[in-house]
N, C-alpha and C positions, 0 to 999 in steps of 0.2 A: 504493500500500500504506500502511496506517495505521502511523504511527510509534509506537514504544514510548516512552512518557513516563517519563523517569527523573529523579526529584527528589532533589537533594542538599540535606541539612538540616544546618546547623552554626551555631554561635553565638559561639565564642571565637576569639581570634587564632591559637592553635596549630592549631585545627581548620581555620581558613580557609587557613593556609599549606599545609596538606596536601590540602585539598579543592579549592582554586581551580584547580590544574593539571588535576585530574580533570574539573571542570566544563568547562574549555576543551577537553579531549580528547573528552568526550562530545558537545560541540557540533559537532565535526568529522564525526561519524558520520552518514551520510545516513539510516540506519534508526532513529535515536534522536532524541528531542526532549529536550534538556537543560533541566531546570527547576532553579531555585535558590531556596531559602527560608532566610533567616537569622533567628535569634531575637534576635541582638544581646545575648546574655548579657554580652558585653564590647563596649560600643558604640564608643568611640573607637579602641581597638586593633584591632577588627574592620574598621572602615572603612578604616584605612590599608592593610591587606592587600588588600582588595577593589580599592582604587585602584591599587595596584602591579601587580596581575595583570590589571586591566581587566575584572573580573567585576561585572556589574550584577544584583543579586538580582531575581527576579520577585516575591518576597514578602518582607516585612520585618516581623517581629512586634514589634520594638523593645521588648523586655520589661524592659530594664535599669532598676533603681530604686536609690535610695540605700539602704544597709544591707540589700540583698537577701539572703535566706536560701536555703538549698538547697530548702526547701519552696516558697518563692515562685517561684523560677526554674522548678522542675518543674511546678507547677500552672499558671503563666501560659503556659509552653510547650505544655503538653497542651491547654489550652483554645484557644490561638491556632492550633495545628496542626490541630485539628478543623475549623475553618472553611476553612483553606487546602487541606486534603486534599479536602474536599467540592467546592471550587471548581475545583481544578487537575486532579483525577482521575488521579494518576500510576499507572503500572503497577508501579513499583518505587520505594521510598524508600531512599536511601543515607544512613547516619549514620556518623560517624567516632569511633573511639576510646572515650572513657570519661567525657565530661562529663555534667552534668545535662541539657543539650540533647540529647545522644546518647540517653540513656535515655528521656526524655519523647517525643522524636521517634519513636523506635522503638515505644514503647507506643501512641502516637496512631495510627501506621500499622497496628499489629496490631489495634486496636479497630475499624478499618475494613476489616480483612482484606486489607490491601495488603502484598505481600511486602516484607521488609526485607533490604537488603544492608549488611553491617557491614564498613566499611573500617578497617583496622588491628585485625583480630580476633585473639583468642587470646592476648593478653598477660595474664600472671598473676604475682602475688606469693604467692597463696594465704594472704594475711592480709587479712581483710575490712576492717580498719580502717587499712590502710597500703598504698598511698595511699588517703586518705579524701576524698571518697566514691568515687573512681575505680574501685577494685577491684571493688566491688559493682555499680557502673554497668555495667562491661563484662561481668561475669558474667551480669547480668540481660539485657543486650542479646543475649548469645549464645543465651539461651533463646528470644528473640523472633525472631531472624534466620533467614532461609532461605538466604542466600548469604554466604559468609565469605571475605573477602579478607585473607589472612594475610601480613604482611611477611616472615616467615621460616618455615623448616621447623619450628623449635621451637614457634612459635605454632600451627601446624597440629597438631602432636603433642599440645599442651595440649588442643585442642578434641576430638581423637580420644579422649583419655582420658576426656572428659566425654560420650562417646557421640554426638558430632556426626560423622556419617560422609559426608554428602552435600554437594556444592557447596562443597568446601574448595579454595581456590586460593592458591598461594604466589606472591605478586606482587612482592615487594620493597616498600619503603616509599616512598610518594608524596613524602615530604619531599626525597628525593634528586632527584626530578624538579624540585621547586621551586628547588633550588640552581642548577640549570642556567639558570634564568630570571633570578635576582637578582644573582649575583656578577659584578662587572665589574673588569677590570684597573685601570682608572682610576675612582676613586669619590670623590666629595666628600661628607663627613659634614655633617649639619646642626648638630651640636654641635662647636664649634671645637676643643675639647681633643683630639678624636679625629683631627683633621687635623694637630695639632701633635706627636703622639707619634712617637718614633723606633722604628718597628716592627722595624728591622733590628738596631740596636745595643742595644736594651733588651728585656727580657722582659715583654711585655704579657700580663697574666693577666686573662682575662674571667671575671667572677663573676656568677652569678645564684643567688638564694636566696629562695624565696617560698612553699614548700608548707605547707599547713595543719599537717601532722604535725610540721613543724619549728618551729612557733610556740612561744615560751617558752624553756625552758632549752636545747634543742638549738640554736636560732638564736643565743642568747647565746654558746654555746660556739664555734660556727662563726665568728661575728664576731670573737671574741677571737683565734682562730687566724689569721684573715685579717690582723689588725693586727700580730700577731707576725711573720708572713711579710714584710710590708712593712718592718718594722723590721730584720729579719735579712738581707734581700737588697736592697742598695742599687740593683741594676740592674733591680728589678721595678717596673713601673707597673701598678697594679691598677685596672681599670675595672669598675664595678658599676652597670649600669642598674637602678635600684631600682623594684621593683613598686609600683603605686599603693596597695596595701593599707596602711591606717594602721598595722597591726601591724608590717609589714615596714619601713615608713618610719621608725617610731620606733626599731626595733632597729638599723637601718643607721646612722642619724644618731647614736644614743647611743654606739655602739661605734667608729665609723669616721670621724666628723667630725674635721677639723683635721689630718689626715695629708697631707703635701705630695705623696705618691705614691699616694694612694687617691682615685680620682675617682668620686664618687657623682653619677650623671647621671640624667636622665629616661629612662623606657623608650624603647627604640629601635623604629622601624619595622622590618619584617621584612627589607627589603633592607639596611638599615644594620646590623642584627644579623648577617646572613650575611656581609657584607663585613668587619665587625670580626672575626668568627670566622676568616675566611680569612687575616687579617693577624696574629692574636694568636699567642702562644707556647703557652699552656696554657688550658684551660677548667676552671673549678671550678663545679659546678652541682648543683641538686636538680631541674632540669627534665628531663622525659622526652625532649622533642624534641631538645634539644642533645646528648643521648647518641647520637642517630642522625646528626645533621648534622655534628658536629665530626669524627668519624672519617672521613667522606667527604672532608674537607678536610685530613686528615693531622695533626689536632690531638689530643693526649692529653686525656682527660677524667677528672677526679676527681669522683665522684658523692657529693654531700653528703647521703647517706641511709644507712640501715642495710641496705636491700635494694633491688633493682631488678627491674622486670618485663621488663627487656631484657638477659637473661643472655648473649645471643649475643656482645655486644660485650665483656663481661668475659672470656668464653672465647676470643675472638679476640685479646684483649690490647690493644684500643684504649681500654678503659674500666676504671677501678679503683674499687671501692667504698672511699671514705675514711671513711665513718661520719659521726657528728655530735659526737664527743668532741673537745675542743680539741687534745689531744696527738696523736691519730690523724690528724686533718686536717693539723696542722702538719707531722708527720713525712712523710706521704704526698706533700705538695706539696714539701717540702724535698728529698726524694729526686729528684724530677723536675727541680728547679731546679739541683741540684748534680751529678747523675750523667748525663753525655751518653749513655751506653749505655742506661740505663734509659729516658731520654726517647726515644731513637731506636727502641727496641724497641716502644714504644707508638705512636709517630708513623707508623711504617712498616708496622704490622699491617694486614691486609686488612679492608676495611669489609664487615661481614656484612649490611648493610641495603638495598642496592639498587644498580641500575645506571642509573637515570634512565628506566626504561621501565615503571614500576609502573602508571602511568595507562593506558598502552596495553594492558597485560595485563588490567586490570580492565574496560576497555571491551570488549575481546575476549571476556572471560568473560560479560559481560552479553549481548552479541550471541549468543553460543553458547547461553546459557540460554533465550533467547527465539526460537531457531531461525533466527537471521540469519547463522549461521556454522556450518560443518560440524564443526569441531574446537575443543575448548577450548584456551586458551593453554598453551604449555609453561611449567612452573614456573620461577621465578627461582632460579638457583643461584649462590651467592657465589663 
């Protein structure tokens, strides 16, 4: 019997973390032929993830350029994908989330009338410019897709409101599957400071801040709050893997350099980030992925944004919106550092994002869609 060709397309590190476990699951299925195409929108950061999971792309567009723009990423991906799709002939193209690769990959497949499956479908802020360009990317992909793999029931409801009614699957988030691969009880970090920290006696706060909508004044306010926190709490050690963006690098070093308990380090490979998260006390981030990962590890998350497309974690109590104003950020973090009850309430809340079987559900749904299975998968229930 002819195998169904399923091509996963991704280009950034966060996409790779969430798609690599799915590529591996698809490869196990006898009725499916797993194909993998990377755009390398983020070259170095992408490659480290591929190595950790042991995924070897069948196609590599290698589009990354110095000072690349959203338009250049989109156009180079679209042109590169045209050639790949013609050569590979997939029956289904899977894209993930909301990057420029996601949008361009879905559009390229649509132009060739190849069905698109959207992994992590249905996230919304309903503000087209926040996050930018992600909110519009995912809305546009929703219009192009035919299969929707929603991490949560809320995501499915969002799509139903937009009149998408067929092939909606609630799967959980594949990032929880990834954690099961990467976290180790004994782990040696490549950066020595991380091996020297006393994770039991001190409060290690993991910080990430890199989103475009936080550039400028919001980032300055956040950085000022972080330094105030380090000054106010002598038992806090702050670890900030600084994104390679020149804007982020300048802000981090301008406001945070020179403090003995603020450690500005190079970006971490995914297994190092996961293992640091598992050992830290608190996460402060504007990242989307960390809002899903940290609750699975029992770590409270303060989101350094005005809104989030992941309201389930806020409702569950594992995540709190701290905003981008200096005083709000400082007060929100101070409460969790000072009040054991407030901390425990967030740390022990149930994780709404998955049980480690999202990839199995997605593969089952694909098999069902193509007639290789009698029943669709049962939905993920937190």
